[in-house]
SEFI-461644 format. One record per residue (C-alpha): residue number from 1; residue in one letter; x, y, z. Coordinates in pm, whole numbers. Each point is the difference from the previous one (the first is absolute). Layout:
% residues N
> num / residuo / u / v / w
> NUM / A / X / Y / Z
...
% end
This chain:
% residues 386
> num / residuo / u / v / w
> 1 / M / 8149 / 19342 / 11244
> 2 / R / -144 / -261 / 138
> 3 / T / 144 / -357 / -74
> 4 / R / -148 / -384 / 145
> 5 / I / 219 / -296 / -12
> 6 / H / -227 / -265 / -11
> 7 / G / -5 / -330 / 156
> 8 / V / 387 / -50 / 87
> 9 / R / 151 / -156 / 208
> 10 / V / 188 / 250 / 329
> 11 / F / 329 / -40 / 141
> 12 / D / -24 / 329 / 208
> 13 / G / 313 / 1 / 149
> 14 / E / -44 / -227 / 251
> 15 / R / -254 / -273 / -40
> 16 / S / -147 / -146 / -293
> 17 / A / -355 / 189 / 21
> 18 / G / -212 / -232 / -239
> 19 / V / -166 / 97 / -342
> 20 / R / -104 / 359 / 30
> 21 / D / -130 / 336 / -194
> 22 / V / 272 / 300 / 60
> 23 / I / -111 / 328 / -90
> 24 / L / 255 / 290 / -120
> 25 / E / -161 / 336 / 22
> 26 / D / 303 / 221 / -152
> 27 / D / 285 / -76 / 186
> 28 / L / -78 / -216 / 280
> 29 / V / -199 / -291 / 117
> 30 / V / -335 / 85 / 130
> 31 / A / -181 / -365 / 46
> 32 / V / 144 / -377 / -19
> 33 / C / -331 / -167 / 26
> 34 / A / -178 / -321 / -116
> 35 / P / -77 / -63 / -341
> 36 / E / -389 / -22 / 36
> 37 / A / 19 / 335 / 148
> 38 / R / 83 / 160 / -309
> 39 / A / -311 / 141 / -70
> 40 / A / 1 / 226 / 340
> 41 / S / 336 / 65 / -66
> 42 / G / -123 / 235 / -344
> 43 / P / 119 / 98 / -360
> 44 / A / 361 / -50 / -69
> 45 / D / 176 / 192 / -297
> 46 / A / 210 / -294 / -52
> 47 / E / -79 / -364 / 57
> 48 / V / 313 / -239 / -5
> 49 / D / -40 / -351 / 26
> 50 / G / 189 / -156 / 262
> 51 / R / -136 / -431 / -39
> 52 / G / 287 / -206 / 54
> 53 / R / 254 / 298 / 114
> 54 / T / 131 / 132 / 325
> 55 / L / -5 / 360 / 115
> 56 / L / 268 / 88 / 208
> 57 / P / 166 / 318 / 129
> 58 / G / 269 / 192 / -200
> 59 / L / 324 / -170 / 57
> 60 / I / 280 / 152 / 206
> 61 / D / 351 / -38 / -56
> 62 / A / 188 / 108 / 355
> 63 / H / 304 / 69 / -106
> 64 / T / 90 / 109 / -383
> 65 / H / 253 / 300 / -144
> 66 / V / -229 / 239 / -236
> 67 / F / 188 / 58 / -348
> 68 / D / -157 / 158 / -297
> 69 / G / -251 / -227 / -120
> 70 / S / -31 / -221 / 327
> 71 / L / -307 / 89 / 152
> 72 / A / -217 / -48 / -369
> 73 / E / 163 / -323 / -11
> 74 / A / -123 / -69 / 372
> 75 / L / -317 / 87 / -44
> 76 / R / -52 / -239 / -384
> 77 / H / 42 / -279 / 238
> 78 / G / -247 / 78 / 276
> 79 / V / 256 / 212 / 266
> 80 / T / -158 / 259 / 62
> 81 / T / 206 / 143 / 265
> 82 / E / 376 / 10 / 55
> 83 / I / 210 / 50 / 301
> 84 / D / 280 / 153 / -147
> 85 / M / 293 / -37 / 259
> 86 / F / 226 / 254 / -144
> 87 / C / 32 / 250 / -250
> 88 / L / 133 / 312 / -92
> 89 / P / -124 / 311 / 43
> 90 / R / -47 / 154 / -372
> 91 / P / -127 / -328 / -151
> 92 / L / -185 / -75 / 322
> 93 / A / -204 / 366 / -88
> 94 / R / -73 / -125 / -305
> 95 / H / -145 / -334 / 100
> 96 / R / -238 / 129 / 250
> 97 / R / -104 / 293 / -241
> 98 / L / -79 / -290 / -250
> 99 / A / -214 / -261 / 244
> 100 / A / -175 / 317 / 129
> 101 / G / -125 / 105 / -316
> 102 / R / -48 / -320 / -227
> 103 / D / -189 / -348 / 50
> 104 / D / 187 / -190 / -221
> 105 / V / 329 / -31 / 220
> 106 / A / -1 / -140 / 392
> 107 / D / -12 / 194 / 241
> 108 / L / 284 / 81 / 236
> 109 / R / 165 / 2 / 381
> 110 / S / 349 / 107 / 25
> 111 / A / 294 / 34 / 239
> 112 / G / 182 / 210 / -203
> 113 / T / 319 / 55 / 101
> 114 / L / 115 / -240 / 188
> 115 / A / 299 / 21 / 274
> 116 / T / 337 / -192 / -18
> 117 / A / 287 / 15 / 123
> 118 / P / 308 / 193 / -213
> 119 / G / 88 / -213 / -280
> 120 / G / -283 / -250 / 111
> 121 / H / -216 / -207 / -222
> 122 / P / -154 / 30 / -256
> 123 / T / 227 / 355 / -59
> 124 / Q / 194 / -228 / -211
> 125 / L / -304 / -125 / -202
> 126 / L / -116 / 380 / -92
> 127 / A / 408 / 55 / -96
> 128 / A / -69 / -318 / -270
> 129 / L / -354 / 112 / -112
> 130 / T / 100 / 355 / -71
> 131 / G / -1 / 94 / -370
> 132 / T / -222 / -305 / -110
> 133 / L / -302 / -59 / 232
> 134 / L / 59 / 312 / 187
> 135 / D / 27 / 351 / -134
> 136 / P / 313 / 155 / 127
> 137 / R / -283 / 316 / 87
> 138 / D / -211 / -232 / 169
> 139 / V / 329 / -93 / 228
> 140 / T / 29 / 273 / 314
> 141 / E / 272 / -64 / 276
> 142 / T / -93 / -252 / 210
> 143 / D / -120 / 98 / 357
> 144 / F / 220 / -215 / 248
> 145 / V / -71 / -10 / 394
> 146 / T / 360 / -45 / 155
> 147 / A / -110 / 83 / 396
> 148 / A / -229 / -76 / 191
> 149 / E / -77 / 415 / 5
> 150 / Q / -104 / 9 / -313
> 151 / A / -298 / -190 / 39
> 152 / A / -289 / 255 / 50
> 153 / D / 131 / 252 / -330
> 154 / F / -7 / -334 / -171
> 155 / V / -362 / -82 / 44
> 156 / K / -33 / 361 / -13
> 157 / A / 74 / 8 / -368
> 158 / R / -187 / -289 / -79
> 159 / L / -314 / 129 / 118
> 160 / A / 73 / 304 / -201
> 161 / E / 48 / -252 / -290
> 162 / G / -341 / -174 / 22
> 163 / S / 100 / -342 / 137
> 164 / D / -214 / -197 / 159
> 165 / F / 233 / -264 / 171
> 166 / L / 371 / 28 / 80
> 167 / K / 216 / -290 / -107
> 168 / L / 319 / -75 / 182
> 169 / V / 279 / -198 / -161
> 170 / I / 174 / -214 / 211
> 171 / D / 213 / -224 / -255
> 172 / D / 410 / -117 / 53
> 173 / G / -30 / -87 / -409
> 174 / T / 43 / -385 / 164
> 175 / V / -314 / -160 / -220
> 176 / H / 198 / 204 / -326
> 177 / G / 289 / -101 / 40
> 178 / D / 131 / 351 / 106
> 179 / D / 139 / 140 / 268
> 180 / L / -191 / 336 / 68
> 181 / P / -9 / 283 / 289
> 182 / V / -295 / -74 / 212
> 183 / M / -231 / 195 / 213
> 184 / S / 86 / 20 / 325
> 185 / P / -264 / -127 / 274
> 186 / A / -12 / 304 / 226
> 187 / V / -77 / 217 / -381
> 188 / A / -276 / -298 / -70
> 189 / A / -114 / 83 / 304
> 190 / A / -18 / 383 / 40
> 191 / L / -170 / -24 / -330
> 192 / T / -280 / -254 / 89
> 193 / S / -31 / 247 / 289
> 194 / A / -26 / 308 / -200
> 195 / A / -215 / -157 / -257
> 196 / R / -247 / -99 / 275
> 197 / A / -35 / 334 / 129
> 198 / A / -109 / 168 / -330
> 199 / G / -243 / -304 / -98
> 200 / L / 190 / -197 / -202
> 201 / R / 18 / -416 / -30
> 202 / V / 325 / -136 / -8
> 203 / V / 101 / -236 / -268
> 204 / A / 373 / -201 / 33
> 205 / H / 202 / -107 / -306
> 206 / A / 181 / -260 / 173
> 207 / V / 70 / -365 / -212
> 208 / T / 260 / -191 / 344
> 209 / A / -107 / -124 / 297
> 210 / A / 270 / 278 / 171
> 211 / D / -189 / 259 / -175
> 212 / V / -342 / -86 / 36
> 213 / V / 95 / -6 / 414
> 214 / T / 107 / 362 / -75
> 215 / A / -312 / 79 / -117
> 216 / L / -136 / -145 / 241
> 217 / D / 197 / 171 / 291
> 218 / A / -116 / 307 / -164
> 219 / G / -367 / -61 / 42
> 220 / V / -94 / 7 / -366
> 221 / D / -384 / -92 / -167
> 222 / G / 106 / -150 / -278
> 223 / L / 268 / -249 / -202
> 224 / A / 48 / 72 / -339
> 225 / H / 120 / -342 / -47
> 226 / V / 35 / -349 / 142
> 227 / W / 334 / -74 / 103
> 228 / A / 244 / -246 / -205
> 229 / D / 281 / -72 / 146
> 230 / L / -105 / -327 / 245
> 231 / G / -16 / -328 / -124
> 232 / P / -406 / -117 / -97
> 233 / D / 9 / -220 / 361
> 234 / D / 201 / 221 / 239
> 235 / A / -153 / 51 / 275
> 236 / A / 96 / 317 / 45
> 237 / S / -242 / 132 / -221
> 238 / G / -293 / -184 / 223
> 239 / R / 156 / 260 / 293
> 240 / L / 38 / 264 / -212
> 241 / A / -387 / -49 / -163
> 242 / R / -134 / 35 / 347
> 243 / R / 174 / 282 / 115
> 244 / V / -153 / 188 / -337
> 245 / R / -370 / -137 / 107
> 246 / D / 75 / 148 / 363
> 247 / Q / 110 / 331 / -100
> 248 / G / -309 / -6 / -262
> 249 / V / 208 / 108 / -259
> 250 / F / -159 / -103 / -354
> 251 / V / 275 / -129 / -302
> 252 / V / -53 / 31 / -378
> 253 / S / 77 / -315 / -157
> 254 / T / 201 / 30 / -326
> 255 / L / 75 / -350 / -103
> 256 / A / 4 / 93 / -347
> 257 / Y / 257 / 214 / 45
> 258 / F / 228 / -295 / 155
> 259 / E / -99 / -171 / -257
> 260 / A / 138 / 242 / -255
> 261 / V / 315 / 15 / 201
> 262 / D / 67 / -346 / -28
> 263 / A / -74 / 4 / -377
> 264 / Q / 257 / 276 / -66
> 265 / A / 228 / -219 / 211
> 266 / A / -76 / -307 / -180
> 267 / G / 60 / 192 / -374
> 268 / G / 361 / 112 / 147
> 269 / A / -56 / 355 / 140
> 270 / A / 232 / 169 / 148
> 271 / C / 1 / 20 / 447
> 272 / V / -315 / -163 / -5
> 273 / P / 64 / -312 / 241
> 274 / P / -245 / -278 / -63
> 275 / G / -269 / -190 / 224
> 276 / R / -164 / 314 / 151
> 277 / Y / -332 / -146 / -120
> 278 / P / -37 / -287 / 235
> 279 / A / 145 / 170 / 290
> 280 / A / -327 / 320 / -100
> 281 / V / -221 / -344 / -67
> 282 / G / 106 / -102 / 410
> 283 / A / -5 / 354 / 137
> 284 / L / -353 / 34 / -130
> 285 / R / -141 / -349 / 142
> 286 / A / 137 / 100 / 303
> 287 / L / -144 / 313 / 9
> 288 / R / -350 / -145 / -99
> 289 / E / 35 / -271 / 245
> 290 / A / 41 / 246 / 256
> 291 / G / -351 / 227 / -109
> 292 / V / 219 / 291 / -88
> 293 / P / -199 / 244 / -246
> 294 / L / 89 / -84 / -385
> 295 / L / -12 / 246 / -272
> 296 / A / 47 / -98 / -331
> 297 / G / 280 / 197 / -180
> 298 / T / 244 / -3 / -270
> 299 / D / 282 / 233 / -15
> 300 / A / -116 / 73 / -371
> 301 / T / 216 / 197 / -213
> 302 / P / 31 / 26 / -381
> 303 / F / 206 / -286 / 21
> 304 / A / -122 / -350 / 178
> 305 / P / -241 / -11 / 197
> 306 / A / -264 / 199 / -231
> 307 / H / -220 / 255 / 120
> 308 / G / -376 / -176 / -34
> 309 / A / 111 / -372 / -73
> 310 / G / 248 / -11 / 230
> 311 / L / -227 / -7 / 285
> 312 / H / -193 / -283 / -206
> 313 / R / 300 / -217 / 46
> 314 / E / 66 / 125 / 369
> 315 / L / -361 / -101 / 74
> 316 / A / 85 / -326 / -217
> 317 / L / 330 / -79 / 185
> 318 / L / -182 / 67 / 371
> 319 / T / -241 / -219 / -84
> 320 / R / 249 / -290 / -189
> 321 / D / 296 / 10 / 274
> 322 / G / -75 / 262 / 309
> 323 / G / -321 / -240 / 69
> 324 / L / -283 / 246 / -16
> 325 / R / -316 / -89 / -90
> 326 / P / -191 / 204 / -287
> 327 / Q / -203 / 219 / 188
> 328 / E / 305 / 120 / 297
> 329 / A / 182 / 79 / -353
> 330 / L / -255 / 207 / -134
> 331 / T / -89 / 172 / 357
> 332 / A / 402 / 64 / -53
> 333 / A / -60 / 130 / -283
> 334 / T / -300 / 262 / 109
> 335 / V / -106 / 69 / 338
> 336 / L / 298 / -93 / 170
> 337 / P / 241 / 307 / -217
> 338 / A / -283 / 253 / 59
> 339 / R / -62 / -80 / 402
> 340 / H / 402 / 11 / 59
> 341 / F / 61 / 311 / -229
> 342 / G / -300 / 183 / 100
> 343 / L / -231 / -10 / -257
> 344 / A / -349 / -20 / 125
> 345 / D / -214 / 64 / -342
> 346 / R / 161 / -279 / -158
> 347 / G / 127 / -408 / -22
> 348 / R / -386 / -94 / 115
> 349 / I / -347 / -45 / -208
> 350 / A / -261 / 157 / 226
> 351 / P / -200 / 324 / -25
> 352 / G / 149 / 323 / 2
> 353 / L / 345 / -130 / -93
> 354 / R / 164 / 58 / -334
> 355 / A / -75 / -144 / -278
> 356 / D / 341 / -161 / -123
> 357 / L / -75 / -355 / -92
> 358 / L / 117 / -285 / -213
> 359 / L / -222 / -200 / -150
> 360 / V / 116 / -359 / -122
> 361 / E / -122 / -328 / -161
> 362 / G / -11 / -289 / 260
> 363 / D / 85 / -37 / 347
> 364 / P / 333 / 158 / 127
> 365 / T / -126 / -120 / 318
> 366 / H / 93 / -359 / -129
> 367 / G / 293 / 73 / -183
> 368 / V / 190 / 361 / -24
> 369 / R / 60 / -65 / -370
> 370 / A / -310 / 65 / -118
> 371 / L / 80 / 372 / 82
> 372 / G / 192 / 20 / -305
> 373 / A / -370 / -48 / -169
> 374 / I / -118 / 364 / 39
> 375 / A / -343 / 82 / -154
> 376 / A / 19 / 389 / 125
> 377 / V / 170 / 287 / 256
> 378 / W / -162 / 280 / 139
> 379 / R / 186 / 258 / 138
> 380 / R / -179 / 261 / 225
> 381 / G / -332 / -156 / -185
> 382 / I / 154 / 48 / -366
> 383 / R / 13 / -313 / -169
> 384 / Q / 335 / -32 / -193
> 385 / A / 20 / -99 / -355
> 386 / R / 122 / -366 / -70
% end
């Protein structure tokens, strides 16, 4: 199947590339050329009018939690890949089969089973969701890590499970009003070392400045959240951001998650302290000023933020409150997640890369709200019904 999207404004993942014709052959982009070269590019089976529209790489949400229906919902909003930060083995196998075999759902990369202390986050959430969102048959005994000597075996088990990267949880519960067991620095360092030896990237869940320091001391590659316990103008955020930069660590934004946490607090939800969103914004601004790679991610669940729509909200918050320019926000949701999670076949529009594409009315490089006006989505070159 050969498709020509003609006369379309192209954002290639890193920059605006002007008006181009983009040619798809089956599941790949095969040419990006000037419209006047249309005759030389040969006939196409399908022609798509791109005039007045923008074509950009399919969006990548760099922090989600996948449940049944999540991948289909994501794709409807132009999110063609989700980076799942924790999924139990049985449902993960189900989601992997779905993503591999069908093109009407988003693609998936996952940490699989995360590493946490016995009784640590998120075991309290698993207990609360079992019998509602989680089928009791899917809830297996969590594989805890209690000592540094267990690190190699834990990583070996994740490789057998098919994990694409390792996720550590370093969280004492402060942000959520809990007092939780937390992974020790020695265990975090041993897990990171074992994962690196096995060729896995390491991402840490750490939402306080102190826990971020533990993660950085361990040598992780990325942080799954910004921290949210320092004041928006606290100079300590700037110092910590510069350390993150100097260690070459990337950070996933998740402003939409902290916005949702504050909304719960405002609604009277128990054990959710208010005021996390301003702190998260302050941390993100410090990270941007320091030059840290920022990846757009939502912490999407079946609640809030939602899959797909949550990433549109994340990009709006990044530009409205986080200080990112629209093109920076789009890069945070395309080429940067692809680069930092080793997805060399996507995140950009270029010959030889996957035809995971989003076509929208207007120009999101001047305002990310245009992402909501979706004209077409392609996943592996298959145009989705709308």
